[in-house]
Structure formats: structure tokens, C-alpha cells
N, C-alpha and C positions, 0 to 999 in steps of 0.2 A: 764204542759209541760212534754213531754215524753223524758226520758233520753235514748240516743241511742249509741250503740257501733258498730263499723264498722270493718269487716274483709275483707281485700283486699286493694290494692293501685292502681289498674289498671283503665281502662276507666270507667267501671260501678261504681266503688267505688268513683271516682271523680265526676261523675254525681249525685250520692247520696249525697255527701257532699255539692255540689252546691245547690241541692234541699232543703236540710235542712237549708241552709242559707236563702232561700227564705221563708220558713214557720217556724215561731217562735214557733209553737206548739211542734216541736221536737228539742231537743238540742243534737247535736253530740259532744262528748267530748273525745272519745278515739278511736284509730285505732290500729289494729294489722295486719301486712303484712307478705309476704312470705320471704322477705329479709330485714335485719336491715337497710341497706342504703336507700332503697326505702320507708320504713316505716317512718324513720326519716324525709326524704324530704317531704313526704305527710303530716305528722303531722305539720311540720313547715309551709307549705303552707296554711293549713286550721286552724291553731291555736289549735291543738289537743294534747292530751297526747298520746305518742307512747308506746304501749305495746309490749314486746318481744315475748310473746306467746299468741295466740288467746284463749287458755284455760283460762288464767288469766283474759282476758277481759270478757269472758262469766261468770266467777264466781264472778265478781265484784258486790257487793250489789247495786251499783248505777245504773246498767244497767237494763232497763226494756224491751228494744227492741234491738235485734241483727240483723244487716243487713249483710248477707253473700254474698260477692262478690269475693271469692277466686277461686282457681283452681277447675275445675269441679270435679276432682277425690275426692276432700275433702269435697264437699258439704254435702253429707249424714252424715259424721261423725260430722261435725260442727253443722248441724241442730239438730241432736240427742242430742248432748251435751248441746246446748242452751235450748232445750225443757226440758231436764232433770233438768236443773238449773232453771226452771220455768220462762223462758223468752219468750216473743213474738218473732216471727222470720219472716223476709223477706229474701228470697233467690232468686238470679238471676237464670233463668232456665239454666240447668236442676236441679230439686230438688236433684237428685242423678243419678247414672249411672245404677241402677238396679231397675226394676219395683217392685219386692217383697219388697225391702227396702223402696221404696216410699210409698207403702201401709202401711207398719209398721210405718213410720214417721207420716203420717196423722192420723193413729189410736192413736199414742202417743199424738199428739197435741189435739185430742178430749178428751182423758183421762185427760190431764193436763189443759184442758179448756184454751188453749193458741192459739193465731193466728199463723197459718203457711200459709204464702202467697208466692206463686211462681210468680215472675214477668213475665208477658207476654205482654210487651208493644206493640208487633206487633198488638194486637187487638185494641189498642188506636190510631194507626197511620193513616195518611191520606190515604195510599194505601188500608188498610183493610176496612176503612169506605167507601171509594169510591166503592170498590167491592160490599159491602153490599147494597149501595145505588142504583147501576145500575144493579145488578144481576137479578131483576125481568124483566128487559127489554129484556133479551135474551131467555126467556122461560126456559123450562126444560133443565137442564145442562146434557150434555153427557160426556164431557171430560175436564180435566184441566191439565195444565203443569206448574210447578213452578220450575224455574231454576235460581240458583245463582252460578256463577263461577267467582272466583277472582284470576287473575294472580298475583303472588308476586315473583319477582326475585331480589336478591336471597330469597328463603324461610327463614323466620327468625327462629333462634334457641330460641324459647320461647314455653311456655306450650301449646299454641294453635296448635302447630305442633308436639306435643308429644302424641303418641297413648294412653299411660296410663293416662296421666294427662288431656287430652282433652276428651277422651272417643270415643265411636262409633259415627261417624259423625252425624247421624240423631237423636241421643240422645243429643249430645253436642249442635247441632243446632236445638233444638226441635221446635223452632218457625215455621220452614218449615212445619212440620207435624201438629202442632196445628192450624195453619192458615186454613188448609184444613179440619180438623175435626170440627172446629168451623163453617165453611161454609156448609159442606155436611153431617155431622153427623157420624153415626157409620160405622166402617170398617168391611167388611166381611172377607177379606183376603189380605195378603201383600207378595210380593216377592221383593228381593233386591240383588244387586251386589255391591261390594265395592273393591276398589284397593288402595293400599298405595305404594308410591314410597319411598323406604328407603334411608337413607343416610349412607354411609360407616362409620363404627366405631362410630356411634352416635345414641342416642335414638330419635333424632329429624328427622322427615321425610321431603322429598323434596316436596311432594304433595299428595293429596288424591282426589279420585273421587268416589262418592256414588250415585247410581241410584236406585230408588225404585218405584214399581208400586202398587198402592192401589186400591182395588175394594170395593166400598162403598155399603152398604146394599140397598140404594135407586137406584142403577144402575150406578152411576157416576164412571167413570174410571179416575184415576189421576196418574200423574207421578211427582216425585220429583227428581231433579238433584242438587247435591251439590258438588262443587269442589273448590280447592284452591291450590296455590303453584307455583313453578317455572317451572313446566312441561306444563303449559298452556300459549299459545301465544294469546289467545282470552278471553275476559270477557263477562259475560252475567248476567243480572238481569231482568228476564222477567216472567210475570205471564199471562198465556193465559187460557181463559175459553170459551169453545165452547158450545153454547146452540142451541136449535131447531129453535130459531128465531133470532139468531145473535151471535156475538163474542165479548168478551172483551179482550183487549190486553193492558197490562201495561208494558212499558219499562222504568225501573228506576222510575222516578217521573212523567212520562207522560203516559196518558191513552187515548185510543180510543174505541169507540163502532162502530162495523161494522154490517150493516144489508143490505144485497144485495149490491147495488151500493152506498148506503149511508154510510158516515163515519162521526162520530161526535166526536170532541175532548172533553175529560172529564176533569172535575176539580178534581185534586188530592191534598188534604191538605198536610201540612207539617208534617215531622217526628221529628221536633225539639220539645224539651220540654217534651218528653214522660216520662223520669225518674221523672221529677217534678210532672206530672199528677199521676203517679203511687204512688209516695211518699205521695202526698196529699190525694189520695184515702185511703191509709193505715191509715193515721192520722185521716181522717174522720171516718173510721171504728172503730178505737180504742177509739176515744173520744166521737163520737156521735152515734155509732152503725150503720152507713150507710153501705149499701151493697157494696161489692167490685165488680169490673167489670168482674172478672173471678172467677168461682167456683173451689174449690179444686178438685172436681170430674172431671171437664173438663181438668184440668192440668194433673191429674193422668192418665186420659184416653189417652191423647196425648203421654205420656210416655209409656203406654202399647203398643200403635201402633208402636212407634219407637223401642221398645224392640222386637216386633215381626219382624221388619225389620232386626234387628241384628241376631235373631235366623235364619231367612231365609238365611243370609250369612253364618253363622256357619254350618248349616245343609244342605245347597244347595237345598232348597225346598221352596214351597209356604207354608206360615203359615196361617192357619185359625184362626180367632179371634172370641171370644164369647162375 
């Protein structure tokens, strides 16, 4: 049985706690959160010890594996501290908000001979599996567009609407980039535009909109659109892929394949239970040496592309990637 310490009390942390209830190979016994009240409530709900400081949790001799589910801004610091304490680490994406720091963290994990696994459950979900299944039916891909826009009125005053704590949108929401790099490979260049609607006298913003264009080395052109907040009256969750022989369109959990006048409804699997699958894959790896579903190099590369998009915004230019 692997002894697990959890940092965070939000949605992802709750899914991790539920997953460890399902798999007896991992025992979750302590949690440290951002606020004392939410930490105590979480600990009572799952029957855990509440730690006032995440650093104390990491230093506990009983902890073998640390799961980092805290604020994005703090991921890098928490991961480094856990690795330096000789713990295995699972962290929700993003690994950190800076690509150079990400490289250093993976290098540290190799030196310490510890697992550093960045969760990318989008690769396990029904949508991604359906895209992979049907992609050969549309021939050579020319263009892809991945749009997720979520209206929220009023925009909540929480860390996901805080520029410093959430981070640059395409790094914070790294799954949008990683889904594309997993499908289409290496990126040659990236350009990006980003807008934040600030709130008066508050560090929390009313909304954000980020649009990026990726040019892949194999010729595929792709667009990523990410938006959220009270400035939007419309929502969208669509993935469109244009190929020489047809088009794939996924709206939410529904998919179609169009070829000429033909339209075929596609079977898209569920996105439920993905944190459980990810947690079980980690335990399989630590206990039996089974390979994980995502390689560290792939996760780090997605972070590199997203960091390139951030540089494009800051310097108002297209960024070439090597």
C-alpha cells in the first residue's frame, strides 16, 4: 500500500480522494489546503488528517506519494519541494507556469529517481479516443479548430479568475494544446492574442479570451480558442477537423463524420471516471512498473508550445519553435 498526501481541496482533489477510495493499493491519509476552513471540511468528509501547511505534509516520513491539486501558480514550488523530499509526485496540469522551470523539475525527478507524472486525462476521455478512432477516415488533415467558451455570470472571485494564480490561459488550460500536439505532432510556429477584462479594484477579472494559431511541421493549421466569464452571452465546446476526404465535428459529447452528402453519427465515450483511470495508472506504474499513458516528454512539449503562445502575446510576433 502506497501512502498518499494530498495538496488541495477543490474539484480535482475531491476526484483524487474518491479514486483512492476505489483502489486499496493507495491510502490517502492527510490533506493540506489553501484555507483552513475548506481543509477541515475536506478532511472531515474523507476521514483524513488536516495539515495546516503543505510543507509539513510533504516532509512527513509517512508520505510516499504527493498529489498536487492546488492553485496553478504554486504547482512548481510544491513539485520541487516534494521531489527534494524524495517523494513521488502526481500533479494536475500544468506542471508549472514556466517552461524552463518545467525542464528543471523533470531533470530533478530523473536525478532523484522519482516519478513525476503530470495528469492529462483529456487523452483518456471519450472525445479524444473517438477522434483517434475516426481520424483515418478523413484522409490527410488540413485544418483543426478547438473552441471552448464558457459564459459565467457573474464571474466568480476565485483563483481560476485571478491572472497570477491561474496563469496564462493556454498554459493554465494546457489540455487544449496537448490534445492537438498528441494528434498532429511537432509545431513549427505559433501566434497568439489574449484579452483580459479587468474588474475595478479587484485582482479577479471579469473574463478572458485567448486565441492562438498553430502551424504544425506536417502542414496542419490549427486554431485554439479559449474563453470564459461574464462578458460572453454564448457558449461553445466544439472540435472541428477538416481532412482531404471528410470532416469530423464534435459538439460537446456528440460527434459526426461528414463526407460529401453523407453524414454519420459517431459514438463518443464518456468522460466520467477519468481521474480514477489516471490514479490507477499511477499505482500500476509504481507497484508493477507498467508504462503510463502519457510520457513526460509529451507533457513538457505541450508546455513549450503554450509558453510560445505566451511569448507571442508579450512580444506581438509569431514565435518559431525548434
